N, CA, C and O of each residue as an XYZ file, in Angstrom:
580
protein
N      23.351    -37.696    158.732
C      24.292    -38.435    159.557
C      23.626    -39.120    160.736
O      24.040    -40.214    161.119
N      22.611    -38.508    161.318
C      21.968    -39.080    162.497
C      21.172    -40.329    162.143
O      21.081    -41.246    162.960
N      20.602    -40.388    160.968
C      19.754    -41.510    160.587
C      20.496    -42.840    160.589
O      19.971    -43.786    161.176
N      21.678    -42.994    159.980
C      22.370    -44.282    160.008
C      22.736    -44.717    161.430
O      22.637    -45.901    161.754
N      23.152    -43.784    162.271
C      23.502    -44.134    163.652
C      22.261    -44.599    164.401
O      22.297    -45.597    165.120
N      21.156    -43.862    164.227
C      19.911    -44.241    164.885
C      19.447    -45.616    164.414
O      19.018    -46.434    165.228
N      19.527    -45.879    163.115
C      19.107    -47.173    162.575
C      19.961    -48.302    163.131
O      19.444    -49.372    163.451
N      21.260    -48.075    163.248
C      22.152    -49.103    163.792
C      21.839    -49.374    165.256
O      21.824    -50.526    165.689
N      21.588    -48.311    166.022
C      21.253    -48.486    167.440
C      19.931    -49.230    167.594
O      19.809    -50.107    168.449
N      18.941    -48.884    166.771
C      17.643    -49.554    166.829
C      17.788    -51.034    166.496
O      17.151    -51.874    167.132
N      18.613    -51.362    165.513
C      18.828    -52.759    165.141
C      19.458    -53.546    166.283
O      19.080    -54.691    166.531
N      20.407    -52.943    166.973
C      21.058    -53.613    168.105
C      20.065    -53.835    169.232
O      20.027    -54.913    169.823
N      19.261    -52.822    169.533
C      18.262    -52.949    170.599
C      17.247    -54.027    170.253
O      16.914    -54.860    171.097
N      16.749    -54.018    169.012
C      15.775    -55.019    168.605
C      16.363    -56.420    168.622
O      15.665    -57.368    168.980
N      17.601    -56.575    168.253
C      18.252    -57.888    168.283
C      18.342    -58.388    169.716
O      18.151    -59.578    169.967
N      18.626    -57.508    170.649
C      18.687    -57.895    172.054
C      17.338    -58.313    172.581
O      17.241    -59.276    173.342
N      16.280    -57.599    172.187
C      14.930    -57.947    172.633
C      14.484    -59.280    172.045
O      13.834    -60.073    172.726
N      14.827    -59.527    170.797
C      14.403    -60.751    170.132
C      15.004    -61.979    170.792
O      14.393    -63.048    170.770
N      16.187    -61.851    171.379
C      16.825    -63.019    171.970
C      16.158    -63.443    173.278
O      16.387    -64.560    173.742
N      15.334    -62.575    173.887
C      14.608    -62.943    175.103
C      13.435    -63.865    174.786
O      12.928    -64.545    175.678
N      13.008    -63.897    173.555
C      11.852    -64.674    173.136
C      12.268    -66.121    172.891
O      13.328    -66.395    172.329
N      11.418    -67.027    173.321
C      11.654    -68.445    173.072
C      11.218    -68.737    171.638
O      10.126    -68.335    171.236
N      12.046    -69.424    170.867
C      11.710    -69.730    169.470
C      10.502    -70.665    169.411
O      10.194    -71.359    170.379
N       9.821    -70.673    168.256
C       8.666    -71.555    168.072
C       9.055    -73.015    168.270
O       8.309    -73.778    168.884
N      10.211    -73.406    167.757
C      10.656    -74.801    167.880
C      10.891    -75.172    169.348
O      10.496    -76.251    169.787
N      11.535    -74.276    170.103
C      11.770    -74.534    171.528
C      10.462    -74.557    172.304
O      10.262    -75.394    173.185
N       9.572    -73.623    171.964
C       8.274    -73.570    172.654
C       7.465    -74.834    172.354
O       6.839    -75.389    173.257
N       7.468    -75.292    171.110
C       6.759    -76.524    170.754
C       7.341    -77.700    171.520
O       6.595    -78.553    172.002
N       8.655    -77.759    171.639
C       9.299    -78.834    172.403
C       8.870    -78.795    173.871
O       8.645    -79.842    174.478
N       8.755    -77.596    174.445
C       8.293    -77.475    175.835
C       6.859    -77.971    175.986
O       6.551    -78.704    176.925
N       5.986    -77.577    175.070
C       4.592    -78.026    175.128
C       4.508    -79.552    174.988
O       3.770    -80.213    175.719
N       5.268    -80.092    174.046
C       5.244    -81.548    173.857
C       5.765    -82.280    175.091
O       5.243    -83.331    175.462
N       6.799    -81.718    175.727
C       7.381    -82.351    176.916
C       6.411    -82.349    178.101
O       6.492    -83.214    178.974
N       5.500    -81.383    178.130
C       4.568    -81.278    179.252
C       3.149    -81.716    178.894
O       2.207    -81.495    179.655
N       3.013    -82.334    177.735
C       1.708    -82.821    177.291
C       1.521    -84.274    177.700
O       2.464    -85.065    177.716
N       0.290    -84.597    178.024
C      -0.041    -85.970    178.383
C      -0.330    -86.806    177.151
O      -0.031    -86.407    176.025
N      -0.909    -87.959    177.380
C      -1.270    -88.874    176.293
C      -2.396    -88.262    175.456
O      -3.190    -87.469    175.960
N      -2.457    -88.631    174.189
C      -3.532    -88.109    173.342
C      -4.916    -88.467    173.883
O      -5.135    -89.548    174.430
N      -5.835    -87.526    173.711
C      -7.237    -87.740    174.086
C      -8.083    -87.548    172.829
O      -7.679    -86.826    171.917
N      -9.253    -88.187    172.772
C     -10.062    -88.065    171.553
C     -10.745    -86.706    171.402
O     -11.054    -86.294    170.284
N     -10.987    -85.998    172.525
C     -11.705    -84.724    172.452
C     -11.535    -83.933    173.735
O     -11.001    -84.435    174.724
N     -12.001    -82.678    173.706
C     -12.053    -81.866    174.914
C     -13.299    -80.996    174.879
O     -13.850    -80.714    173.816
N     -13.731    -80.578    176.064
C     -14.914    -79.737    176.159
C     -14.571    -78.314    175.742
O     -13.552    -77.756    176.150
N     -15.438    -77.744    174.927
C     -15.256    -76.392    174.415
C     -16.438    -75.560    174.895
O     -17.593    -75.913    174.658
N     -16.143    -74.459    175.567
C     -17.175    -73.642    176.187
C     -17.645    -72.481    175.307
O     -18.251    -71.535    175.810
N     -17.375    -72.541    174.011
C     -17.840    -71.527    173.091
C     -16.859    -70.400    172.839
O     -17.068    -69.588    171.938
N     -15.788    -70.336    173.623
C     -14.753    -69.329    173.400
C     -13.438    -69.850    173.953
O     -13.406    -70.694    174.849
N     -12.361    -69.327    173.399
C     -11.031    -69.697    173.886
C     -10.538    -68.628    174.840
O     -10.774    -67.440    174.620
N      -9.860    -69.034    175.889
C      -9.258    -68.094    176.829
C      -7.954    -67.537    176.255
O      -7.472    -66.493    176.696
N      -7.386    -68.237    175.269
C      -6.170    -67.805    174.606
C      -5.676    -68.898    173.681
O      -6.180    -70.022    173.699
N      -4.694    -68.560    172.880
C      -4.087    -69.549    171.987
C      -2.674    -69.101    171.661
O      -2.359    -67.911    171.680
N      -1.829    -70.081    171.359
C      -0.427    -69.819    171.068
C      -0.024    -70.615    169.829
O      -0.066    -71.845    169.852
N       0.370    -69.934    168.740
C       0.860    -70.691    167.587
C       2.225    -71.289    167.918
O       3.050    -70.638    168.560
N       2.459    -72.500    167.491
C       3.718    -73.209    167.740
C       4.291    -73.654    166.400
O       4.466    -74.848    166.160
N       4.579    -72.705    165.541
C       4.980    -73.006    164.183
C       3.731    -73.065    163.317
O       2.709    -72.469    163.657
N       3.807    -73.772    162.210
C       2.631    -73.846    161.335
C       1.986    -75.227    161.302
O       1.147    -75.500    160.444
N       2.378    -76.106    162.240
C       1.765    -77.446    162.294
C       1.193    -77.781    163.671
O       0.710    -78.892    163.889
N       1.246    -76.828    164.597
C       0.730    -77.081    165.943
C       0.360    -75.765    166.616
O       0.873    -74.704    166.260
N      -0.524    -75.850    167.580
C      -0.858    -74.702    168.404
C      -1.395    -75.188    169.736
O      -1.811    -76.338    169.886
N      -1.375    -74.289    170.688
C      -1.951    -74.571    171.994
C      -3.197    -73.708    172.140
O      -3.187    -72.529    171.785
N      -4.262    -74.292    172.659
C      -5.475    -73.526    172.931
C      -5.762    -73.605    174.425
O      -5.694    -74.670    175.037
N      -6.084    -72.453    174.988
C      -6.402    -72.338    176.399
C      -7.915    -72.221    176.513
O      -8.500    -71.235    176.065
N      -8.551    -73.225    177.111
C     -10.001    -73.185    177.280
C     -10.383    -72.519    178.598
O     -11.501    -72.025    178.747
N      -9.481    -72.508    179.524
C      -9.586    -71.822    180.819
C      -8.172    -71.383    181.180
O      -7.215    -71.844    180.559
N      -8.016    -70.495    182.177
C      -6.657    -70.038    182.510
C      -5.671    -71.161    182.860
O      -4.469    -71.020    182.639
N      -6.167    -72.256    183.397
C      -5.261    -73.346    183.769
C      -5.519    -74.629    182.972
O      -5.073    -75.705    183.371
N      -6.224    -74.522    181.871
C      -6.543    -75.694    181.050
C      -6.097    -75.433    179.614
O      -6.652    -74.584    178.917
N      -5.083    -76.183    179.190
C      -4.515    -75.971    177.852
C      -4.378    -77.311    177.135
O      -4.098    -78.341    177.748
N      -4.582    -77.267    175.829
C      -4.453    -78.457    174.984
C      -3.495    -78.161    173.839
O      -3.540    -77.091    173.231
N      -2.637    -79.121    173.560
C      -1.745    -79.055    172.413
C      -2.472    -79.689    171.244
O      -2.860    -80.855    171.309
N      -2.660    -78.928    170.173
C      -3.315    -79.443    168.971
C      -2.257    -79.613    167.889
O      -1.673    -78.641    167.410
N      -2.025    -80.851    167.520
C      -1.122    -81.159    166.402
C      -2.005    -81.237    165.167
O      -3.017    -81.938    165.164
N      -1.625    -80.522    164.126
C      -2.448    -80.423    162.934
C      -2.039    -81.444    161.880
O      -0.919    -81.955    161.902
N      -2.941    -81.736    160.971
C      -2.707    -82.738    159.937
C      -1.806    -82.274    158.818
O      -1.565    -83.038    157.884
N      -1.313    -81.094    158.868
C      -0.425    -80.528    157.861
C      -0.108    -79.106    158.254
O      -0.339    -78.702    159.393
N       0.419    -78.351    157.317
C       0.721    -76.961    157.643
C      -0.559    -76.133    157.634
O      -1.473    -76.371    156.845
N      -0.596    -75.171    158.520
C      -1.747    -74.281    158.637
C      -1.304    -72.896    158.190
O      -0.562    -72.208    158.890
N      -1.761    -72.510    157.042
C      -1.351    -71.262    156.406
C      -1.674    -70.057    157.284
O      -2.793    -69.934    157.781
N      -0.704    -69.173    157.476
C      -0.848    -67.902    158.191
C      -1.093    -68.039    159.690
O      -1.460    -67.058    160.336
N      -0.905    -69.210    160.255
C      -1.154    -69.397    161.687
C      -0.254    -68.508    162.538
O      -0.710    -67.935    163.527
N       1.017    -68.387    162.166
C       1.957    -67.563    162.930
C       1.599    -66.084    162.924
O       2.003    -65.350    163.826
N       0.849    -65.635    161.927
C       0.550    -64.210    161.768
C      -0.912    -63.871    162.020
O      -1.314    -62.722    161.835
N      -1.708    -64.835    162.435
C      -3.151    -64.629    162.595
C      -3.469    -63.729    163.778
O      -2.809    -63.778    164.816
N      -4.486    -62.913    163.598
C      -5.005    -62.104    164.699
C      -5.985    -62.902    165.544
O      -6.137    -62.646    166.738
N      -6.646    -63.865    164.923
C      -7.656    -64.656    165.626
C      -7.819    -66.001    164.932
O      -7.472    -66.166    163.762
N      -8.351    -66.947    165.675
C      -8.684    -68.263    165.133
C     -10.061    -68.649    165.651
O     -10.583    -68.043    166.587
N     -10.624    -69.645    165.041
C     -11.820    -70.277    165.572
C     -11.603    -71.787    165.502
O     -10.816    -72.273    164.690
N     -12.295    -72.506    166.345
C     -12.193    -73.957    166.389
C     -13.597    -74.518    166.203
O     -14.522    -74.149    166.927
N     -13.753    -75.417    165.224
C     -15.066    -76.037    165.053
C     -15.302    -76.996    166.215
O     -14.359    -77.443    166.867
N     -16.563    -77.301    166.464
C     -16.901    -78.216    167.560
C     -18.226    -78.890    167.277
O     -19.017    -78.441    166.447
N     -18.438    -79.955    167.977
C     -19.668    -80.725    167.848
C     -20.357    -80.756    169.205
O     -19.953    -81.496    170.101
N     -21.387    -79.954    169.344
C     -22.155    -79.894    170.593
C     -21.275    -79.638    171.816
O     -21.436    -80.269    172.861
N     -20.340    -78.695    171.661
C     -19.501    -78.292    172.781
C     -18.283    -79.165    173.030
O     -17.671    -79.072    174.094
N     -17.917    -80.009    172.076
C     -16.711    -80.827    172.194
C     -15.917    -80.715    170.898
O     -16.487    -80.697    169.807
N     -14.601    -80.641    171.030
C     -13.699    -80.585    169.878
C     -13.049    -81.957    169.749
O     -12.457    -82.456    170.706
N     -13.155    -82.566    168.575
C     -12.667    -83.921    168.336
C     -11.453    -83.919    167.403
O     -11.404    -83.181    166.419
N     -10.478    -84.766    167.740
C      -9.353    -84.952    166.825
C      -9.853    -85.711    165.599
O     -10.795    -86.498    165.686
N      -9.211    -85.467    164.453
C      -9.514    -86.084    163.162
C     -10.918    -85.762    162.650
O     -11.369    -86.351    161.667
N     -11.610    -84.830    163.309
C     -12.929    -84.431    162.825
C     -13.062    -82.907    162.767
O     -13.524    -82.351    161.771
N     -12.651    -82.248    163.845
C     -12.767    -80.788    163.897
C     -11.522    -80.122    163.353
O     -10.511    -80.774    163.092
N     -11.611    -78.815    163.186
C     -10.516    -78.078    162.563
C     -10.350    -76.703    163.183
O     -11.241    -76.175    163.848
N      -9.169    -76.142    162.938
C      -8.831    -74.772    163.315
C      -8.944    -73.939    162.047
O      -8.487    -74.350    160.981
N      -9.560    -72.760    162.172
C      -9.685    -71.852    161.034
C      -9.043    -70.527    161.425
O      -9.424    -69.909    162.420
N      -8.070    -70.100    160.636
C      -7.379    -68.831    160.866
C      -8.271    -67.711    160.342
O      -8.767    -67.775    159.217
N      -8.470    -66.687    161.168
C      -9.310    -65.554    160.798
C      -8.463    -64.308    160.592
O      -7.363    -64.199    161.134
N      -8.973    -63.382    159.816
C      -8.281    -62.116    159.602
C      -8.428    -61.657    158.174
O      -8.858    -62.409    157.298
N      -8.066    -60.415    157.954
C      -8.126    -59.851    156.601
C      -7.076    -60.499    155.720
O      -5.938    -60.706    156.141
N      -7.460    -60.811    154.514
C      -6.512    -61.349    153.550
C      -6.150    -62.803    153.775
O      -5.249    -63.320    153.113
N      -6.826    -63.473    154.688
C      -6.541    -64.877    154.968
C      -7.533    -65.730    154.175
O      -8.695    -65.356    154.018
N      -7.070    -66.867    153.681
C      -7.900    -67.729    152.836
C      -8.963    -68.516    153.592
O      -9.877    -69.051    152.963
N      -8.879    -68.605    154.903
C      -9.806    -69.365    155.731
C      -9.820    -70.854    155.366
O     -10.865    -71.503    155.400
N      -8.661    -71.372    155.023
C      -8.527    -72.795    154.726
C      -8.511    -73.542    156.059
O      -7.710    -73.210    156.933
N      -9.371    -74.535    156.235
C      -9.398    -75.252    157.517
C      -8.135    -76.089    157.737
O      -7.583    -76.672    156.804
N      -7.702    -76.129    158.978
C      -6.537    -76.911    159.380
C      -7.043    -78.045    160.273
O      -7.475    -77.799    161.399
N      -6.994    -79.242    159.795
C      -7.548    -80.390    160.503
C      -6.729    -80.724    161.753
O      -5.499    -80.703    161.731
N      -7.430    -81.027    162.827
C      -6.775    -81.392    164.085
C      -6.478    -82.886    164.044
O      -7.395    -83.708    164.037
N      -5.201    -83.233    164.017
C      -4.773    -84.633    163.963
C      -4.753    -85.264    165.350
O      -5.133    -86.423    165.519
N      -4.302    -84.487    166.352
C      -4.122    -85.048    167.695
C      -4.352    -83.965    168.746
O      -3.995    -82.804    168.548
N      -4.949    -84.361    169.854
C      -5.199    -83.467    170.986
C      -4.514    -84.061    172.206
O      -4.702    -85.234    172.527
N      -3.709    -83.231    172.889
C      -3.041    -83.688    174.109
C      -3.186    -82.629    175.199
O      -2.845    -81.468    174.971
N      -3.684    -83.003    176.378
C      -3.758    -82.035    177.480
C      -2.349    -81.696    177.962
O      -1.460    -82.548    177.951
N      -2.155    -80.457    178.381
C      -0.848    -79.980    178.829
C      -0.934    -79.591    180.305
O      -1.921    -79.001    180.744
N       0.100    -79.924    181.054
C       0.207    -79.506    182.456
C       0.603    -78.032    182.452
O       1.780    -77.704    182.308
N      -0.380    -77.144    182.610
C      -0.157    -75.705    182.475
C       0.819    -75.165    183.513
O       1.652    -74.317    183.193
N       0.729    -75.633    184.722
C       1.604    -75.134    185.787
C       3.069    -75.509    185.503
O       3.963    -74.672    185.625
N       3.299    -76.750    185.130
C       4.662    -77.197    184.806
C       5.183    -76.489    183.558
O       6.368    -76.164    183.475
N       4.304    -76.251    182.595
C       4.690    -75.553    181.372
C       5.158    -74.138    181.684
O       6.204    -73.712    181.193
N       4.409    -73.414    182.484
C       4.794    -72.040    182.837
C       6.143    -72.010    183.547
O       6.971    -71.139    183.278
N       6.361    -72.952    184.444
C       7.643    -73.025    185.160
C       8.782    -73.315    184.183
O       9.855    -72.721    184.289
N       8.556    -74.223    183.235
C       9.594    -74.572    182.254
C       9.894    -73.388    181.334
O      11.053    -73.150    180.994
N       8.859    -72.641    180.926
C       9.084    -71.467    180.080
C       9.902    -70.415    180.828
O      10.808    -69.808    180.256
N       9.586    -70.200    182.097
C      10.336    -69.233    182.895
C      11.795    -69.673    183.038
O      12.710    -68.857    182.921
N      12.003    -70.958    183.290
C      13.359    -71.503    183.413
C      14.137    -71.321    182.104
O      15.320    -70.982    182.121
N      13.471    -71.547    180.984
C      14.104    -71.394    179.665
C      14.516    -69.936    179.434
O      15.620    -69.669    178.959
N      13.623    -68.990    179.772
C      13.947    -67.571    179.619
C      15.135    -67.179    180.485
O      16.022    -66.452    180.037
N      15.155    -67.661    181.727
C      16.260    -67.351    182.635
C      17.576    -67.929    182.117
O      18.622    -67.288    182.227
N      17.528    -69.133    181.554
C      18.725    -69.744    180.988
C      19.223    -68.933    179.791
O      20.429    -68.755    179.625
N      18.313    -68.446    178.963
C      18.699    -67.619    177.824
C      19.341    -66.316    178.295
O      20.332    -65.866    177.720
N      18.780    -65.716    179.335
C      19.336    -64.476    179.874
C      20.744    -64.720    180.430
O      21.655    -63.927    180.193
N      20.915    -65.816    181.164
C      22.228    -66.141    181.739
C      23.247    -66.385    180.628
O      24.390    -65.938    180.726
N      22.847    -67.080    179.590
C      23.739    -67.352    178.458
C      24.128    -66.053    177.756
O      25.280    -65.875    177.361
N      23.187    -65.169    177.609
C      23.467    -63.901    176.951
C      24.413    -63.039    177.800
O      25.277    -62.345    177.263
N      24.243    -63.089    179.118
C      25.118    -62.324    180.008
C      26.564    -62.834    179.980
O      27.502    -62.061    180.177
N      26.739    -64.139    179.735
C      28.079    -64.721    179.641
C      28.821    -64.229    178.412
O      30.040    -64.064    178.439
N      28.081    -63.992    177.327
C      28.768    -63.599    176.093
C      28.976    -62.122    175.966
O      29.542    -61.661    174.975
């Protein structure tokens, strides 16, 4: 008898937690709204400070804590949403659109390269503020219902 009640309570709690998260589509829209004009390349220092999958056709890469680029891919990138790690090819410390690629790493992944179609710098400070505003709006909406 305790198991069904516990499972139902866990499902309700998890559903509540999931609603605090910004969806991939909303997050991609935020990144696009705060991205500048396309650039042909960016400097790559040999490691990423972080990365954020934005569905399976785009991602954001953080080269420094306050330096982020939106990478729009030339098609779908298999397993990007579930990857533990990625790597980005580069040419002498620069990543070029239409030449370099993102490679998803991890066990059981095919390592199929995902070509970078477009690179756009993102205003990291404005992006963080917009994400916080979006979360607060979601919380307020949830409290109303």
